[in-house]
PAPASE-495209 format. One record per residue: residue number from 1; residue in one letter; x, y, z of N, C-alpha, C in turn. Coordinates in pm, 1 decimal, always signed. Example, Ala and Ser with C-alpha at 12.3 -4.5 7.8 and 13.67 -1.06 7.14 Angstrom:
<rolos>
<rolo num="1" residu="a" n_xx="+1319.0" n_yy="-569.0" n_zz="+780.0" ca_xx="+1230.0" ca_yy="-450.0" ca_zz="+780.0" c_xx="+1320.0" c_yy="-330.0" c_zz="+780.0"/>
<rolo num="2" residu="s" n_xx="+1285.0" n_yy="-225.0" n_zz="+708.0" ca_xx="+1367.0" ca_yy="-106.0" ca_zz="+714.0" c_xx="+1290.0" c_yy="+3.0" c_zz="+787.0"/>
</rolos>
This chain:
<rolos>
<rolo num="1" residu="x" n_xx="-769.9" n_yy="+207.7" n_zz="-742.2" ca_xx="-670.3" ca_yy="+103.4" ca_zz="-750.3" c_xx="-734.8" c_yy="-27.4" c_zz="-791.6"/>
<rolo num="2" residu="x" n_xx="-662.3" n_yy="-103.0" n_zz="-869.3" ca_xx="-711.3" ca_yy="-229.1" ca_zz="-923.3" c_xx="-614.7" c_yy="-340.0" c_zz="-882.4"/>
<rolo num="3" residu="x" n_xx="-669.3" n_yy="-454.1" n_zz="-843.1" ca_xx="-585.1" ca_yy="-568.8" ca_zz="-808.4" c_xx="-546.7" c_yy="-641.6" c_zz="-936.3"/>
<rolo num="4" residu="x" n_xx="-417.2" n_yy="-670.3" n_zz="-951.4" ca_xx="-366.4" ca_yy="-738.0" ca_zz="-1070.7" c_xx="-272.2" c_yy="-850.4" c_zz="-1029.8"/>
<rolo num="5" residu="x" n_xx="-234.5" n_yy="-932.8" n_zz="-1128.0" ca_xx="-136.2" ca_yy="-1039.3" ca_zz="-1105.1" c_xx="-16.2" c_yy="-1014.8" c_zz="-1195.1"/>
<rolo num="6" residu="x" n_xx="+101.4" n_yy="-1034.6" n_zz="-1138.7" ca_xx="+223.7" ca_yy="-1020.8" ca_zz="-1218.2" c_xx="+241.7" c_yy="-1146.1" c_zz="-1303.3"/>
<rolo num="7" residu="x" n_xx="+339.1" n_yy="-1143.3" n_zz="-1390.4" ca_xx="+362.5" ca_yy="-1260.6" ca_zz="-1475.0" c_xx="+413.6" c_yy="-1379.1" c_zz="-1394.4"/>
<rolo num="8" residu="x" n_xx="+456.1" n_yy="-1355.1" n_zz="-1270.1" ca_xx="+502.4" ca_yy="-1462.7" ca_zz="-1182.4" c_xx="+394.6" c_yy="-1509.8" c_zz="-1085.7"/>
<rolo num="9" residu="x" n_xx="+273.0" n_yy="-1454.5" n_zz="-1097.1" ca_xx="+161.8" ca_yy="-1498.5" ca_zz="-1014.0" c_xx="+141.2" c_yy="-1420.3" c_zz="-885.8"/>
<rolo num="10" residu="x" n_xx="+225.4" n_yy="-1321.1" n_zz="-857.3" ca_xx="+210.6" ca_yy="-1240.1" ca_zz="-736.4" c_xx="+101.3" c_yy="-1136.0" c_zz="-757.4"/>
<rolo num="11" residu="x" n_xx="+27.9" n_yy="-1106.6" n_zz="-650.9" ca_xx="-76.8" ca_yy="-1005.2" ca_zz="-656.9" c_xx="-17.9" c_yy="-868.9" c_zz="-623.0"/>
<rolo num="12" residu="x" n_xx="-59.2" n_yy="-765.7" n_zz="-697.9" ca_xx="-21.2" ca_yy="-628.7" ca_zz="-665.2" c_xx="-138.0" c_yy="-537.9" c_zz="-698.4"/>
<rolo num="13" residu="x" n_xx="-133.9" n_yy="-415.5" n_zz="-649.7" ca_xx="-239.3" ca_yy="-317.4" ca_zz="-672.5" c_xx="-178.5" c_yy="-199.3" c_zz="-747.3"/>
<rolo num="14" residu="x" n_xx="-248.5" n_yy="-153.4" n_zz="-850.1" ca_xx="-199.7" ca_yy="-40.9" ca_zz="-929.2" c_xx="-318.3" c_yy="+43.6" c_zz="-972.6"/>
<rolo num="15" residu="x" n_xx="-288.0" n_yy="+160.1" n_zz="-1029.9" ca_xx="-397.6" ca_yy="+241.9" ca_zz="-1080.9" c_xx="-452.9" c_yy="+177.0" c_zz="-1208.2"/>
<rolo num="16" residu="x" n_xx="-571.3" n_yy="+217.2" n_zz="-1248.5" ca_xx="-638.0" ca_yy="+150.8" ca_zz="-1360.8" c_xx="-573.3" c_yy="+181.7" c_zz="-1496.0"/>
<rolo num="17" residu="x" n_xx="-479.3" n_yy="+276.4" n_zz="-1501.0" ca_xx="-409.8" ca_yy="+308.0" ca_zz="-1625.9" c_xx="-271.8" c_yy="+243.5" c_zz="-1633.4"/>
<rolo num="18" residu="x" n_xx="-242.8" n_yy="+147.4" n_zz="-1547.2" ca_xx="-112.8" ca_yy="+78.3" ca_zz="-1546.8" c_xx="-91.8" c_yy="+10.3" c_zz="-1682.0"/>
<rolo num="19" residu="x" n_xx="+20.0" n_yy="+14.8" n_zz="-1746.4" ca_xx="+152.0" ca_yy="+61.1" ca_zz="-1705.3" c_xx="+182.1" c_yy="+207.6" c_zz="-1736.3"/>
<rolo num="20" residu="x" n_xx="+90.3" n_yy="+282.9" n_zz="-1801.6" ca_xx="+118.0" ca_yy="+425.4" ca_zz="-1826.1" c_xx="+135.7" c_yy="+498.7" c_zz="-1693.7"/>
<rolo num="21" residu="x" n_xx="+50.0" n_yy="+469.2" n_zz="-1597.2" ca_xx="+62.2" ca_yy="+522.8" ca_zz="-1462.2" c_xx="+153.6" c_yy="+427.3" c_zz="-1385.7"/>
<rolo num="22" residu="x" n_xx="+258.5" n_yy="+476.7" n_zz="-1325.9" ca_xx="+359.5" ca_yy="+391.5" ca_zz="-1263.3" c_xx="+331.0" c_yy="+356.4" c_zz="-1117.6"/>
<rolo num="23" residu="x" n_xx="+218.3" n_yy="+402.6" n_zz="-1059.9" ca_xx="+190.6" ca_yy="+374.5" ca_zz="-919.2" c_xx="+149.1" c_yy="+229.1" c_zz="-902.4"/>
<rolo num="24" residu="x" n_xx="+222.6" n_yy="+155.2" n_zz="-820.0" ca_xx="+190.2" ca_yy="+15.6" ca_zz="-790.4" c_xx="+242.2" c_yy="-17.7" c_zz="-651.3"/>
<rolo num="25" residu="x" n_xx="+164.7" n_yy="-97.2" n_zz="-575.7" ca_xx="+207.7" ca_yy="-142.1" ca_zz="-443.5" c_xx="+185.4" c_yy="-292.5" c_zz="-433.1"/>
<rolo num="26" residu="x" n_xx="+269.7" n_yy="-357.8" n_zz="-355.1" ca_xx="+261.5" ca_yy="-502.6" ca_zz="-340.9" c_xx="+176.7" c_yy="-546.6" c_zz="-223.0"/>
<rolo num="27" residu="x" n_xx="+131.0" n_yy="-452.0" n_zz="-142.0" ca_xx="+53.4" ca_yy="-485.5" ca_zz="-23.6" c_xx="-89.3" c_yy="-435.9" c_zz="-37.8"/>
<rolo num="28" residu="x" n_xx="-179.0" n_yy="-487.6" n_zz="+46.1" ca_xx="-320.1" ca_yy="-451.6" ca_zz="+39.9" c_xx="-339.3" c_yy="-304.7" c_zz="+79.5"/>
<rolo num="29" residu="x" n_xx="-405.6" n_yy="-223.8" n_zz="-5.8" ca_xx="-429.2" ca_yy="-83.4" ca_zz="+28.1" c_xx="-542.8" c_yy="-69.9" c_zz="+129.2"/>
<rolo num="30" residu="x" n_xx="-528.9" n_yy="+25.1" n_zz="+219.4" ca_xx="-627.5" ca_yy="+52.6" ca_zz="+323.1" c_xx="-664.2" c_yy="+200.2" c_zz="+313.7"/>
<rolo num="31" residu="x" n_xx="-793.1" n_yy="+231.6" n_zz="+320.7" ca_xx="-836.7" ca_yy="+370.9" ca_zz="+319.8" c_xx="-795.8" c_yy="+435.7" c_zz="+451.1"/>
<rolo num="32" residu="x" n_xx="-738.3" n_yy="+551.9" n_zz="+443.4" ca_xx="-694.6" ca_yy="+624.0" ca_zz="+562.1" c_xx="-587.8" c_yy="+724.4" c_zz="+524.7"/>
<rolo num="33" residu="x" n_xx="-548.5" n_yy="+805.1" n_zz="+622.9" ca_xx="-448.7" ca_yy="+908.4" ca_zz="+598.8" c_xx="-336.0" c_yy="+895.0" c_zz="+699.9"/>
<rolo num="34" residu="x" n_xx="-215.3" n_yy="+913.9" n_zz="+654.0" ca_xx="-98.9" ca_yy="+908.8" ca_zz="+742.1" c_xx="-99.8" c_yy="+1032.1" c_zz="+832.3"/>
<rolo num="35" residu="x" n_xx="-90.6" n_yy="+1014.1" n_zz="+964.5" ca_xx="-89.0" ca_yy="+1130.3" ca_zz="+1053.7" c_xx="+40.7" c_yy="+1211.2" c_zz="+1044.5"/>
<rolo num="36" residu="x" n_xx="+147.5" n_yy="+1153.3" n_zz="+992.9" ca_xx="+276.3" ca_yy="+1223.4" ca_zz="+983.0" c_xx="+284.1" c_yy="+1311.1" c_zz="+857.9"/>
<rolo num="37" residu="x" n_xx="+262.9" n_yy="+1250.3" n_zz="+739.9" ca_xx="+281.4" ca_yy="+1323.4" ca_zz="+613.9" c_xx="+149.7" c_yy="+1352.9" c_zz="+542.1"/>
<rolo num="38" residu="x" n_xx="+37.9" n_yy="+1303.9" n_zz="+593.8" ca_xx="-96.9" ca_yy="+1324.6" ca_zz="+538.3" c_xx="-114.8" c_yy="+1261.8" c_zz="+400.3"/>
<rolo num="39" residu="x" n_xx="-38.2" n_yy="+1157.0" n_zz="+369.8" ca_xx="-55.5" ca_yy="+1082.1" ca_zz="+245.0" c_xx="-190.3" c_yy="+1009.6" c_zz="+253.6"/>
<rolo num="40" residu="x" n_xx="-272.7" n_yy="+1012.1" n_zz="+149.5" ca_xx="-411.3" ca_yy="+961.7" ca_zz="+160.3" c_xx="-429.3" c_yy="+810.7" c_zz="+148.4"/>
<rolo num="41" residu="x" n_xx="-322.4" n_yy="+731.5" n_zz="+164.1" ca_xx="-334.9" ca_yy="+587.3" ca_zz="+148.1" c_xx="-244.4" c_yy="+515.8" c_zz="+247.1"/>
<rolo num="42" residu="x" n_xx="-295.6" n_yy="+407.1" n_zz="+305.3" ca_xx="-217.4" ca_yy="+322.6" ca_zz="+394.4" c_xx="-208.5" c_yy="+184.0" c_zz="+332.9"/>
<rolo num="43" residu="x" n_xx="-110.3" n_yy="+105.2" n_zz="+375.3" ca_xx="-99.1" ca_yy="-32.8" ca_zz="+329.0" c_xx="-97.7" c_yy="-126.1" c_zz="+449.4"/>
<rolo num="44" residu="x" n_xx="-142.7" n_yy="-248.5" n_zz="+426.7" ca_xx="-149.1" ca_yy="-349.2" ca_zz="+531.3" c_xx="-40.7" c_yy="-453.4" c_zz="+505.1"/>
<rolo num="45" residu="x" n_xx="+51.5" n_yy="-469.0" n_zz="+601.2" ca_xx="+159.2" ca_yy="-567.2" ca_zz="+587.9" c_xx="+144.2" c_yy="-671.9" c_zz="+696.9"/>
<rolo num="46" residu="x" n_xx="+174.0" n_yy="-796.3" n_zz="+662.0" ca_xx="+176.6" ca_yy="-903.6" ca_zz="+760.8" c_xx="+320.5" c_yy="-917.8" c_zz="+809.0"/>
<rolo num="47" residu="x" n_xx="+342.2" n_yy="-894.9" n_zz="+938.8" ca_xx="+474.7" ca_yy="-905.1" ca_zz="+997.8" c_xx="+476.3" c_yy="-1017.7" c_zz="+1100.1"/>
<rolo num="48" residu="x" n_xx="+591.1" n_yy="-1041.6" n_zz="+1159.4" ca_xx="+602.9" ca_yy="-1144.6" ca_zz="+1262.7" c_xx="+518.1" c_yy="-1109.8" c_zz="+1385.0"/>
<rolo num="49" residu="x" n_xx="+493.1" n_yy="-981.5" n_zz="+1407.2" ca_xx="+411.2" ca_yy="-937.4" ca_zz="+1519.6" c_xx="+262.7" c_yy="-932.4" c_zz="+1485.6"/>
<rolo num="50" residu="x" n_xx="+224.8" n_yy="-969.7" n_zz="+1364.7" ca_xx="+85.1" ca_yy="-966.9" ca_zz="+1321.8" c_xx="+66.4" c_yy="-869.9" c_zz="+1206.5"/>
<rolo num="51" residu="x" n_xx="-57.3" n_yy="-832.4" n_zz="+1182.2" ca_xx="-90.1" ca_yy="-741.3" ca_zz="+1072.5" c_xx="-71.7" c_yy="-597.8" c_zz="+1120.7"/>
<rolo num="52" residu="x" n_xx="+2.0" n_yy="-517.4" n_zz="+1043.0" ca_xx="+25.8" ca_yy="-377.8" ca_zz="+1077.9" c_xx="-3.5" c_yy="-289.7" c_zz="+957.8"/>
<rolo num="53" residu="x" n_xx="-35.8" n_yy="-163.2" n_zz="+985.4" ca_xx="-61.0" ca_yy="-64.9" ca_zz="+880.8" c_xx="+57.7" c_yy="+30.2" c_zz="+872.5"/>
<rolo num="54" residu="x" n_xx="+93.5" n_yy="+66.3" n_zz="+749.0" ca_xx="+204.5" ca_yy="+156.8" ca_zz="+723.8" c_xx="+159.8" c_yy="+261.6" c_zz="+623.4"/>
<rolo num="55" residu="x" n_xx="+228.6" n_yy="+375.6" n_zz="+623.4" ca_xx="+204.5" ca_yy="+478.5" ca_zz="+522.7" c_xx="+250.6" c_yy="+424.0" c_zz="+387.2"/>
<rolo num="56" residu="x" n_xx="+173.7" n_yy="+449.3" n_zz="+281.6" ca_xx="+207.3" ca_yy="+398.7" ca_zz="+148.6" c_xx="+307.8" c_yy="+487.0" c_zz="+75.4"/>
<rolo num="57" residu="x" n_xx="+339.3" n_yy="+602.7" n_zz="+130.5" ca_xx="+436.4" ca_yy="+691.7" ca_zz="+68.1" c_xx="+576.5" c_yy="+633.4" c_zz="+80.8"/>
<rolo num="58" residu="x" n_xx="+651.6" n_yy="+631.4" n_zz="-28.2" ca_xx="+788.2" ca_yy="+578.2" ca_zz="-24.4" c_xx="+880.1" c_yy="+667.8" c_zz="+57.7"/>
<rolo num="59" residu="x" n_xx="+851.3" n_yy="+797.5" n_zz="+65.7" ca_xx="+933.7" ca_yy="+888.3" ca_zz="+144.0" c_xx="+906.9" c_yy="+874.5" c_zz="+293.8"/>
<rolo num="60" residu="x" n_xx="+786.7" n_yy="+835.9" n_zz="+333.3" ca_xx="+749.4" ca_yy="+826.2" ca_zz="+474.7" c_xx="+759.3" c_yy="+681.1" c_zz="+522.0"/>
<rolo num="61" residu="x" n_xx="+662.6" n_yy="+596.8" n_zz="+488.5" ca_xx="+665.6" ca_yy="+455.1" ca_zz="+522.4" c_xx="+654.2" c_yy="+421.4" c_zz="+669.4"/>
<rolo num="62" residu="x" n_xx="+610.8" n_yy="+516.4" n_zz="+752.5" ca_xx="+606.1" ca_yy="+493.9" ca_zz="+897.2" c_xx="+490.7" c_yy="+403.0" c_zz="+936.2"/>
<rolo num="63" residu="x" n_xx="+509.4" n_yy="+323.7" n_zz="+1042.1" ca_xx="+398.5" ca_yy="+241.1" ca_zz="+1091.3" c_xx="+291.5" c_yy="+328.7" c_zz="+1154.9"/>
<rolo num="64" residu="x" n_xx="+165.9" n_yy="+288.9" n_zz="+1136.8" ca_xx="+52.6" ca_yy="+362.9" ca_zz="+1191.2" c_xx="-4.2" c_yy="+282.2" c_zz="+1306.8"/>
<rolo num="65" residu="x" n_xx="-22.5" n_yy="+346.3" n_zz="+1419.9" ca_xx="-76.1" ca_yy="+274.8" ca_zz="+1536.1" c_xx="-222.4" c_yy="+239.6" c_zz="+1512.6"/>
<rolo num="66" residu="x" n_xx="-262.7" n_yy="+121.5" n_zz="+1559.8" ca_xx="-401.9" ca_yy="+77.2" ca_zz="+1546.0" c_xx="-489.5" c_yy="+161.0" c_zz="+1637.4"/>
<rolo num="67" residu="x" n_xx="-603.9" n_yy="+205.1" n_zz="+1583.8" ca_xx="-693.6" ca_yy="+289.7" ca_zz="+1662.3" c_xx="-818.6" c_yy="+215.9" c_zz="+1696.6"/>
</rolos>
């Protein structure tokens, strides 16, 4: 994954073949695996309760407990 900037100045992460490869996320990627769906990537979101990790899969998206 490569960090890029959109035309509006927002940072996002995408694969190195973007835009041919359509995978892109707006949050910081974290190495790890989702315990529910076993997706090999997590994302870090800043929420009102602090920084939390979530599954990066659009079908799952579940919060991951801090270990």
